[in-house]
C-alpha positions in Angstrom: 0.0 -0.1 0.1 3.1 2.1 0.7 4.3 2.1 -2.9 0.7 2.5 -4.3 0.1 5.7 -2.1 3.3 7.0 -3.4 2.7 6.5 -7.0 -0.7 8.1 -6.5 0.9 11.3 -5.7 2.4 11.2 -9.4 -1.0 10.8 -11.2 0.5 10.5 -14.8 3.1 7.7 -13.7 0.2 5.7 -11.7 -2.2 6.1 -14.7 0.7 4.7 -17.0 1.4 1.8 -14.8 -2.2 1.1 -14.7 -2.6 1.1 -18.3 0.5 -1.3 -18.8 -0.7 -3.7 -16.1 -4.1 -4.0 -18.0 -2.3 -4.7 -21.2 -0.2 -7.1 -19.7 -2.8 -9.1 -17.9 -5.9 -8.7 -19.8 -5.2 -7.5 -23.5 -2.1 -9.3 -24.2 -3.3 -13.0 -23.7 -6.4 -12.0 -25.8 -4.5 -10.5 -28.9 -2.1 -13.8 -28.7 -5.2 -15.9 -28.9 -6.7 -13.8 -31.7 -3.3 -13.8 -33.6 -2.8 -17.6 -33.4 -6.5 -17.9 -34.7 -6.0 -15.8 -37.7 -2.6 -17.4 -38.6 -4.3 -21.0 -38.5 -7.4 -19.6 -40.4 -5.2 -18.1 -43.1 -3.2 -21.2 -43.7 -6.4 -23.6 -43.9 -8.2 -21.3 -46.2 -5.1 -20.9 -48.5 -5.0 -24.8 -48.3 -1.4 -24.6 -47.1 -2.4 -26.7 -43.8 -5.1 -29.2 -44.5 -7.0 -29.8 -41.4 -9.4 -32.7 -42.0 -11.3 -31.4 -38.5 -13.1 -28.5 -40.7 -13.1 -30.3 -44.2 -16.8 -31.5 -43.7 -17.9 -27.7 -43.7 -16.8 -27.4 -47.4 -19.5 -29.9 -48.4 -22.4 -27.8 -47.3 -21.5 -24.5 -48.8 -24.4 -22.9 -50.7 -26.2 -26.4 -50.2 -29.6 -24.3 -49.5 -29.2 -21.5 -52.0 -32.1 -19.1 -52.3 -34.0 -21.0 -49.5 -35.6 -20.1 -46.3 -34.9 -21.3 -42.7 -36.0 -20.7 -39.1 -33.3 -20.4 -36.4 -35.2 -21.7 -33.0 -33.6 -19.8 -29.9 -34.6 -21.1 -26.6 -35.7 -17.8 -25.0 -38.6 -17.7 -22.5 -41.1 -16.8 -25.3 -40.8 -20.1 -27.1 -43.8 -22.5 -27.3 -43.8 -26.1 -27.7 -46.9 -25.3 -30.1 -44.1 -23.3 -32.2 -42.0 -26.3 -32.7 -45.1 -28.4 -33.8 -45.7 -25.5 -36.5 -42.3 -25.9 -37.8 -42.4 -29.4 -38.8 -42.3 -28.8 -42.6 -39.7 -26.2 -42.2 -35.9 -26.3 -42.4 -34.9 -25.3 -39.0 -31.5 -24.6 -37.0 -31.8 -25.0 -33.1 -29.4 -25.3 -30.2 -28.3 -25.8 -26.6 -31.4 -26.8 -24.3 -33.8 -27.2 -27.2 -33.3 -31.0 -26.4 -35.7 -30.4 -23.3 -38.6 -30.2 -25.5 -38.1 -33.5 -27.3 -40.5 -35.4 -24.7 -43.4 -32.9 -25.7 -43.0 -32.9 -29.6 -41.8 -35.2 -32.3 -40.5 -32.1 -34.1 -36.6 -32.0 -34.3 -34.5 -29.6 -35.7 -32.8 -30.2 -39.2 -29.5 -28.7 -38.2 -28.4 -28.4 -34.4 -25.5 -26.0 -33.0 -23.8 -25.9 -29.7 -20.7 -23.9 -28.6 -20.8 -23.8 -24.8 -18.7 -26.3 -23.0 -20.7 -26.2 -19.9 -24.2 -26.5 -21.8 -22.4 -29.5 -24.1 -21.7 -31.3 -21.0 -25.3 -31.1 -19.7 -26.7 -32.4 -23.0 -24.1 -34.5 -24.5 -26.2 -37.6 -24.1 -29.3 -36.0 -25.5 -27.1 -34.6 -28.7 -25.7 -38.0 -29.2 -29.3 -39.2 -29.9 -30.1 -36.4 -31.9 -30.8 -37.3 -35.8 -30.1 -33.9 -37.2 -28.5 -33.4 -40.9 -25.7 -31.8 -39.1 -24.7 -31.1 -35.7 -22.4 -28.1 -35.5 -19.9 -28.2 -32.6 -17.5 -25.5 -32.0 -13.8 -26.4 -32.0 -13.5 -25.0 -28.5 -15.5 -28.1 -27.6 -13.9 -30.5 -29.8 -10.5 -29.6 -28.5 -11.4 -30.9 -25.1 -14.0 -33.8 -25.8 -14.2 -36.7 -27.5 -16.5 -35.9 -30.4 -18.0 -38.1 -32.6 -16.7 -38.1 -36.1 -20.1 -37.3 -37.8 -20.1 -33.9 -36.2 -19.4 -30.8 -38.0 -16.6 -28.8 -36.3 -16.5 -25.0 -37.0 -13.8 -22.6 -36.1 -15.2 -20.3 -33.4 -13.4 -16.8 -32.6 -14.7 -16.0 -29.1 -14.3 -12.4 -30.0 -16.9 -11.0 -27.7 -16.6 -13.7 -24.9 -12.8 -13.1 -24.4 -12.6 -9.7 -23.0 -14.7 -7.0 -22.1 -14.6 -4.2 -24.9 -15.6 -0.7 -24.3 -17.2 -0.9 -27.6 -18.0 -4.4 -28.8 -16.0 -5.8 -31.3 -18.7 -7.8 -33.2 -18.0 -9.1 -36.6 -19.6 -11.2 -39.3 -18.4 -14.2 -41.2 -20.1 -15.6 -44.6 -17.5 -18.3 -44.5 -17.8 -20.9 -41.7 -14.8 -22.8 -43.0 -12.7 -19.9 -42.5 -14.3 -18.5 -39.0 -17.6 -18.3 -37.2 -17.4 -15.1 -35.0 -18.8 -15.2 -31.3 -21.8 -12.8 -30.9 -22.3 -13.8 -27.3 -25.0 -16.4 -28.5 -25.1 -19.5 -30.6 -27.8 -17.8 -32.4 -25.6 -15.5 -33.9 -23.2 -18.2 -34.9 -26.1 -20.2 -36.5 -27.0 -17.0 -38.5 -23.5 -16.9 -40.1 -23.9 -21.1 -40.9 -27.1 -20.3 -42.5 -25.8 -17.5 -44.6 -22.8 -19.7 -45.4 -25.2 -22.6 -46.5 -27.0 -20.2 -48.7 -30.2 -19.6 -47.1 -31.6 -16.0 -48.3 -34.6 -15.6 -46.0 -33.6 -16.2 -42.1 -36.5 -16.1 -39.5 -35.6 -15.9 -35.6 -37.8 -17.1 -33.2 -37.3 -17.4 -29.5 -34.5 -14.7 -29.7 -35.8 -12.5 -26.7 -32.6 -11.1 -25.5 -34.1 -11.0 -22.3 -31.5 -11.3 -19.5 -33.6 -10.1 -16.7 -32.8 -10.5 -13.0 -35.2 -13.1 -12.3 -33.3 -15.3 -14.2 -36.0 -16.7 -16.5 -33.8 -16.6 -19.5 -34.7 -19.9 -21.4 -37.9 -21.4 -22.3 -37.2 -24.3 -19.9 -34.7 -23.7 -17.2 -32.0 -26.0 -16.5 -29.6 -24.2 -14.1 -27.2 -22.8 -16.5 -26.5 -19.1 -16.1 -23.7 -17.2 -18.0 -21.6 -15.4 -15.5 -21.7 -12.5 -17.9 -25.5 -12.3 -18.3 -25.8 -8.6 -17.3 -23.9 -7.7 -20.4 -25.3 -10.4 -22.6 -28.2 -8.2 -24.1 -25.7 -5.4 -25.3 -23.1 -7.6 -26.6 -25.8 -9.7 -28.6 -27.8 -6.6 -30.0 -24.1 -5.0 -31.1 -23.3 -8.4 -32.9 -26.8 -8.4 -34.6 -26.5 -5.0 -35.8 -23.3 -6.6 -37.8 -25.3 -9.2 -39.1 -28.0 -6.9 -40.5 -25.2 -4.7 -41.9 -23.7 -7.6 -43.8 -27.5 -8.9 -45.0 -28.6 -5.6 -46.2 -25.8 -5.4 -48.5 -26.3 -8.7 -49.9 -30.2 -8.8 -50.3 -30.4 -11.4 -47.3 -33.3 -11.0 -45.4 -33.4 -11.7 -41.6 -36.6 -11.3 -39.7 -37.5 -11.6 -36.1 -40.6 -13.5 -35.6 -39.9 -13.8 -31.7 -43.0 -13.0 -29.6 -42.1 -9.9 -27.7 -38.5 -9.7 -26.1 -35.8 -6.8 -26.7 -34.5 -7.7 -30.2 -35.5 -4.8 -32.3 -32.6 -4.9 -34.9 -34.5 -6.9 -37.6 -37.8 -6.3 -39.2 -40.5 -8.1 -37.0 -43.2 -10.5 -38.3 -46.1 -12.2 -36.8 -44.9 -16.0 -36.4 -48.5 -17.4 -36.3 -49.5 -15.4 -39.4 -46.4 -16.2 -41.3 -47.0 -20.0 -40.8 -50.6 -19.8 -41.5 -49.9 -17.8 -44.7 -47.6 -20.5 -45.8 -50.0 -23.1 -44.8 -52.6 -21.5 -47.2 -50.2 -21.3 -50.1 -49.6 -25.2 -49.8 -53.3 -25.8 -49.8 -53.6 -23.7 -53.1 -50.8 -25.7 -54.6 
């Protein structure tokens, strides 16, 4: 304390030392991690370093070109009836959606997960899931024995690694190169959907609601993100990047969630949308 009190008399020196310490213990490990990630990515994309871990991703690029899909998030507004209505749609879902399977025979076409703790909770359920592709972030793959049929993607933990004064969100249209964290697996799956060629992407259950009552999911399962108080702002900053990218390329991202705090994307009424689609099928 004596040294600290002494340094405080010299405000500029004290400020400078604090900044150096912050860089040394917080920013430096982050920049080293990102640099290593980018070098590996460059070598992989340029085909200098063939890594079979990610190769399957190359097979699904643009396989749904021009189609529409629904990304089913697990916010508190999601209902089992919503899942029933999506049986004829191409869907992505994630994480705790497994908890709905004893109430519906709907299953997501594609499933994704990137949180280590959540993966451990639902590992057995995920192994039983008969999805066309199960997308697993490489941060999970590196620490677990992952089945060979899973699709491993390179996750850049941009918004989880460090608290940014201005959230440093990015968007990727090349999942083989990188998928950027937006503080939500939903954001990662939007990037995956774009990579696979979908032109109309509808979100449901994407509440962005991280209230203090801890009711953050359609079915609670005891998982709380340590940084949940910052989650909404981080997610919305990322979603803005997704919209910016989509608008430039005539890709439509809609929010069909009931309520919630996500106002970045144009809202559509989920029930009306599915009813309209049903009527069109009847006419055909």
